[in-house]
N, C-alpha and C positions, 0 to 999 in steps of 0.2 A: 155570367161570364162576359168579360169585356171583349168586344169585337171592334177593331179599327175599320172605319169606312172611309175610303178615299172618294171624295166628291168632285165630279167634273165641274169645270168653270161655269157651264150653263145653269147648273143647279145651285151654285154657291149663294145666290141671292136668298135662297130659302134656309141656308145655314148661317146666316149673318156674315158671309164671306169666308167661312172656314173651309179649307181644302180637305180637312180630315176631321171626322167626329168619332166619338166612341159611344157604343150602345151595348146593352145586354140583350142577347138573343141566343136561342138554341138551334134555330134554323132560319132560312132566308125569309120565310113569311113573317116570322117573329121580328126579324131585323127590320123589315119594311114597316111593321106596326110600331116598333120602337122609334124608328126615324120619324114617322108621322106624328107620334106623340110629342116629340121634342122639336120637330121642324115641320110645321103645318104646310101641306101642299106637296110634299115629296111623294106620297102614295099615288096621287093623281098623275104625277110625272112618270112613275115607274110602272103602274098597272094600267091596262086597258079597261074598257067598260065591262068586260066579262071577269075581271079580277085576276087576269094573267099578266105576267111580265110583258111589257110592250115589245113588239118584234124589233124595234130599232134601238132598244136599250139592252146592252149586254152587262151581265153581272158576273164577276169572277171572284172565286174564293181561293185565295193563295194561288192566283194566276190560272185557275181552272174554271172554265165556263160552267155555270150552274146548270145549263141545259143538259150537261152530261153527268151531273152529280145528283139529279133528282128534282131540278127546278126549285119551286118554292119550298119543297120539303128537304132540300139539301141541308145536311146537318152542319152546325157551326160549333167551334170549341174556342175556349179562351185563347187569345193570342192570334186568332185568324185575322187576315187582312182581306177585306171585301172591297173590290174596285167596281164602281159604277161607270160604265163606258158607253156614251151615246154613239150609235153607229154614224159614220160619216160617209156620205155618198157624193159623187161628183166626178169630175174629170173633163177631158176634152172631147 
């Protein structure tokens, strides 16, 4: 099933500059595996050393945070849009 993945600017060097890629996956873990298979280095940017999604990276499925959908086990279906959003901190 084709899933559209929106790639943030800091990770586009790993996707050949593409702002959006398409992969086949049935859950978020499979999505990360598929991304790694076609765009080496993405897994390390998305997962920490324990194999969990990094705390400063948010992943949304159809605008819903995967932390509330089952994390890496969050199911995906054809036509879903996944957005990878790096957390931004700062201020005055």
